C-alpha positions in Angstrom: -133.6 -14.2 23.5 -133.8 -18.2 24.6 -136.7 -20.7 23.6 -138.3 -22.3 26.8 -141.3 -24.3 25.2 -141.3 -25.3 21.8 -144.7 -27.6 20.9 -144.8 -28.8 17.2 -148.3 -30.6 15.8 -149.4 -31.1 19.5 -152.4 -33.2 20.3 -153.9 -33.0 23.7 -156.9 -35.5 24.7 -158.9 -35.7 27.9 -160.8 -38.7 28.5 -160.2 -39.9 24.5 -162.0 -36.4 23.4 -159.7 -34.3 21.7 -159.6 -31.1 23.3 -156.5 -29.7 21.2 -155.2 -30.3 17.9 -152.0 -29.0 15.8 -150.9 -26.7 18.6 -148.0 -25.0 17.2 -146.4 -22.7 19.3 -143.1 -21.2 20.9 -142.0 -19.4 23.8 -139.0 -17.2 24.6 -137.8 -16.4 27.5 -138.8 -13.2 29.4 -142.4 -13.1 27.6 -146.2 -11.7 28.5 -148.6 -14.7 26.7 -152.0 -14.4 27.3 -154.5 -18.0 26.9 -157.7 -16.7 25.8 -161.1 -18.4 25.0 -164.2 -20.0 26.2 -164.6 -22.3 29.1 -163.7 -25.5 28.0 -161.5 -24.0 25.0 -158.5 -26.2 26.6 -156.3 -23.1 28.1 -156.5 -25.3 31.1 -155.3 -28.4 29.3 -152.2 -26.9 27.4 -150.8 -25.6 31.1 -151.2 -28.8 32.5 -149.2 -30.4 30.1 -146.8 -27.9 30.3 -146.0 -29.1 34.2 -147.0 -32.8 32.9 -150.4 -33.1 34.8 -151.6 -34.5 31.2 -150.1 -36.4 28.6 -149.7 -35.1 24.9 -150.8 -38.0 22.8 -149.2 -37.0 19.4 -146.6 -34.4 18.2 -143.9 -32.9 19.5 -143.0 -31.4 22.4 -140.5 -29.5 24.6 -140.5 -27.9 28.2 -136.9 -26.5 29.4 -135.3 -29.2 27.5 -137.5 -31.7 28.7 -139.2 -34.2 26.4 -142.9 -34.0 27.3 -143.7 -36.8 24.7 -141.5 -39.6 26.6 -140.8 -37.9 29.6 -140.6 -40.6 32.8 -142.3 -39.8 36.5 -139.2 -39.7 38.6 -138.4 -36.3 36.2 -141.3 -34.4 36.9 -140.4 -32.9 40.1 -137.2 -31.5 38.7 -139.0 -29.8 36.0 -141.7 -29.0 37.9 -138.7 -26.7 40.3 -138.3 -24.7 37.3 -141.6 -24.1 37.2 -144.1 -21.6 39.0 -147.7 -22.5 39.2 -150.5 -20.2 40.2 -154.4 -21.4 40.6 -157.2 -19.8 40.5 -158.8 -21.4 43.6 -155.1 -20.8 45.6 -154.5 -24.4 47.0 -153.0 -23.2 50.4 -152.8 -25.2 53.3 -155.8 -23.3 55.6 -154.8 -24.7 58.9 -151.1 -22.9 58.6 -149.5 -19.6 58.7 -148.7 -17.8 55.5 -144.5 -18.3 56.3 -145.3 -22.3 57.2 -147.3 -22.3 53.6 -144.0 -22.2 51.8 -141.8 -23.2 54.5 -143.4 -26.6 53.4 -142.6 -26.2 49.4 -139.0 -25.3 50.3 -138.7 -28.3 52.7 -140.6 -30.0 49.9 -137.9 -29.1 47.5 -134.9 -29.7 49.3 -134.3 -26.8 51.7 -132.5 -28.1 54.1 -131.2 -24.5 56.3 -133.9 -23.3 58.6 -132.2 -20.4 58.4 -131.9 -19.3 55.1 -135.6 -20.6 54.5 -136.9 -18.4 56.7 -134.9 -15.5 55.1 -135.6 -16.5 52.0 -139.5 -16.9 52.3 -139.5 -13.2 54.3 -137.6 -11.8 50.9 -140.1 -13.6 48.5 -143.4 -12.0 50.6 -141.6 -8.4 50.8 -141.1 -9.1 46.9 -145.0 -9.4 46.8 -146.6 -6.8 49.3 -146.9 -9.4 51.9 -144.0 -9.2 54.7 -146.2 -8.2 57.5 -148.8 -11.0 56.6 -146.6 -13.9 57.5 -148.2 -15.1 60.6 -151.5 -14.9 58.8 -153.4 -18.3 58.5 -154.7 -18.3 55.0 -158.8 -17.9 55.9 -157.5 -14.5 57.6 -156.6 -13.1 54.5 -158.6 -11.6 52.0 -158.9 -13.1 48.0 -156.2 -10.5 46.7 -153.9 -11.0 49.7 -154.2 -15.0 49.2 -153.6 -15.0 45.6 -150.4 -12.6 46.6 -149.4 -15.3 48.5 -149.8 -17.8 45.8 -147.2 -15.7 43.3 -144.8 -15.4 46.1 -144.9 -19.8 46.8 -144.6 -20.1 42.6 -141.7 -17.7 43.1 -139.9 -19.3 45.5 -137.8 -21.2 43.6 -136.6 -18.8 41.2 -138.9 -20.1 38.1 -138.0 -19.7 34.5 -141.5 -19.5 33.6 -145.2 -19.0 35.6 -148.1 -20.7 34.6 -151.1 -18.5 35.9 -154.3 -20.0 35.5 -157.1 -17.3 35.9 -154.8 -15.6 38.6 -157.8 -12.8 38.9 -160.6 -14.6 38.4 -162.4 -14.6 41.7 -161.1 -11.4 42.1 -162.8 -7.7 41.5 -161.5 -5.1 39.3 -159.3 -3.0 41.6 -158.0 -6.5 43.5 -157.2 -7.5 40.1 -155.3 -5.0 38.8 -152.5 -5.1 41.7 -152.4 -7.9 40.7 -151.5 -8.1 37.4 -149.4 -4.8 38.4 -147.5 -8.0 40.0 -147.5 -10.1 37.2 -146.8 -7.9 35.0 -143.5 -6.4 37.1 -142.4 -10.3 37.1 -142.3 -11.1 33.3 -140.7 -7.4 33.0 -138.1 -8.7 34.9 -137.0 -11.6 32.7 -139.7 -14.3 34.1 -142.0 -16.2 31.2 -145.6 -15.5 32.1 -147.9 -17.4 30.7 -151.3 -16.2 32.4 -155.0 -17.9 31.0 -157.8 -15.1 31.5 -161.5 -14.1 30.3 -161.0 -10.4 31.1 -159.6 -8.8 27.8 -158.8 -5.6 29.3 -155.8 -7.3 30.9 -153.9 -7.8 26.8 -154.7 -3.9 26.6 -153.3 -2.6 30.0 -150.0 -5.0 29.9 -149.1 -5.6 26.5 -148.3 -9.4 25.7 -148.7 -11.6 22.9 -152.4 -13.0 22.8 -153.0 -16.9 21.8 -156.2 -17.1 21.1 -158.4 -20.8 22.1 -161.1 -21.4 19.4 -162.7 -24.7 17.6 -160.4 -27.1 19.3 -157.1 -25.2 18.2 -154.6 -22.1 18.9 -154.1 -19.1 16.9 -151.1 -17.6 17.4 
């Protein structure tokens, strides 16, 4: 397995407060990793450093070959195209259909051929079981359906890593299980999944590594 992420002695701060220190973790291709810990324990902060939304203040960090302690701003879009990000609050464009939401991402990442773009959008929607909802607006969908669209959006550019921040946090148990089935199948297909969650049932039912966030550190 190839190594995708390596953090050595990493420190992360938010507004001059140390959130995490002495973080030493590695991530291999195809792994399913759970980030577990209380609210405010640093799970989201660590994820933000992986896609360059939060700087690393000390230590060494490499993500997909990029040195995250010295990465230039103009390099971030190239890194982010190799990542899929799933937000708890969806962040879908509410005035556009599901199809238009996904086409917007493809255009923003350099796709040009409209026919190819439409074909690819419907391919990823089929992958997440949403092929019949392409023309719906987000507000016409249930929470579980919106989250499936967000997963489709994350898959658009064939990412090597998916970062899922509390993807089942707003969903009931049955709907959440459907999302977990989907994320676990994605990891089994060879895409690395890092997922923060408060639901301790998921790591038991969908096996993976556990990173425990406690007292400003990450225990692996």
